[in-house]
N, C-alpha and C positions, 0 to 999 in steps of 0.2 A: 719343388723340382719341376724344371721346364720340360715340356713334351719334346720328344725326339721323333718328329713325324716328317722330316724331310723339308721343313720350312725354316729358313733362317730366323733367329730370335728377333732381329729388327723387323722382319716382315710380319711375324706373329704379333708384335707390338703395334705395328701400323694397322693391321687388319682389326685387331681388338679395339683400337682407338676409334676407327670408323664404325665398328659394331656398337660401341658405347653410344655414339650419336644416334644410331638407328634404334637402340633400345630406349633411349630417352624420348625419341619421337613416338615410339610405340606406346610408352607409358603415358605420355601426354594425350595421345589420341584415345587410349583406353579411358582415361579420366574424363575426357570431353564426351565420349560416347556414354559412359556411365551417367554423367550429368544429364545428357539428353534423355536417357531412360527414366531418371528420377523426376525431371522437371518439365517434360513435354506437356503441353496443354492444347486443347482444341477438340473438335468433334472427332478427330481420328486418334485420340489419346490411346485407347487400348491397343489398336493395331501398331502404332508407332512405339509404344511402351515395350511391346513384345519384340518388335523388329530391332530396336536398339539393344535389347537384352541379348539377342542372338549375335549381334555384332560385337558387343564387349566381351562375350564369352570366347569368341574366336580370337580377339586381340589378347585376352589373357593367356591363351595357349601360345600365341606368337611370342609374347614377351618372355615367357618361360624358355622357349626354344632359343631365342636370341641370347639370353643370359647364359644358358647352358653352352652355347657355341663359344662364347667368350671364355668360359671356364675351360672348355676343351682345348682352347688355344693357349692355356696357361696363364690367363690374366683374370683379374677380378671385375665383375660386373658392377656398374654403379647401382646404388640402391637407396639413395636419399633424394628427397624432392629437390633439395638445393642442387645436387649433381644433375638431376634430370633437366631442371630449368636452365642450367648453365650449358648443357650439351645439346639441347633440342634445336631443331630447325623450325619448329612450329611456334605458334603464339597461343596464348590462352584465349578464351572466348571473346568474340567481337560483336555478338548480336545484342539487340535490345529486348526482343520478345522471345518467349519460350514456345514458339510455334514450330511444328515439325519441319516445315520448309526451310526455316532459318537454321535449325540444327543440321538438317541434311546438307544444305549448301556448304556450311562450315566444315562438316566432317568430310564431305566429298573433296573439298580443296585440300584438306590435310592428307587424305589417302593419296591424292595425286602428287603431292609434295614428296611423300614417302616413296611412291613408285618411281619418281624421277631420281631421287637419291639412290635408290637401289639399282636402277638401270645404269646410272653413271658409274657404279662401282663393280658391276658384274665382271666386265673384262679386266678392269684394274686388279681385282683380286686374283684372277687367273693368270694374267700376263705379267703385271708388274711385281706382284707379291708371291707368285707361284703357289697359290692356294686355290686349287680347283674345287676343293670341298666347300669352302665358304662361297665361292662363286656359284656353285650349284645350289647351295642352301639359300642364298639370297634370291636366286632365280625363282625358286619355289615360293618364297615369301612374297616376292613381287607379284606372282600370279594370284596368290590369295588376296592381296590388296586390290589387284585389278578386278577380281570378282566382287569383292566387297564394294568397290567404287561403282561398279556396274549396277549393283543392287540399289545403292543410294541414288545414282543418276536416274534409274528407272522410276523412282518416286517423284521426280521433278518433271516428268513429261506429261 
């Protein structure tokens, strides 16, 4: 049964499709952050191990919220690795070493990519698709990613 929430079905579908890509990005970033947590090496291991853990825990919550938003709009969230890899804007790891600076640079670039994707869709959700709820939702998520990116960027200075 489709939701009757004042948004045309084709707009619900379009918004859900964009959110599917965002969910895929979140999942890939979560996986890469988990990888950093597991595999970081160097004299700052313990500190970065804990830092990456706090980041992937935040991403886990974000993924759940995005998937639930897709369901609220009456569509199914992607849930397979194949789907995520097909839908994501991100790439899998590109580093050669497992040092914290390499992980941080890569994760920072991914956060910034997600921030840009969200920023590009905030007004589109509200204006083109008449979905102020998703526009507001994505604004909040973008702010979380901006804070996480700031935390990563601070480690590189």
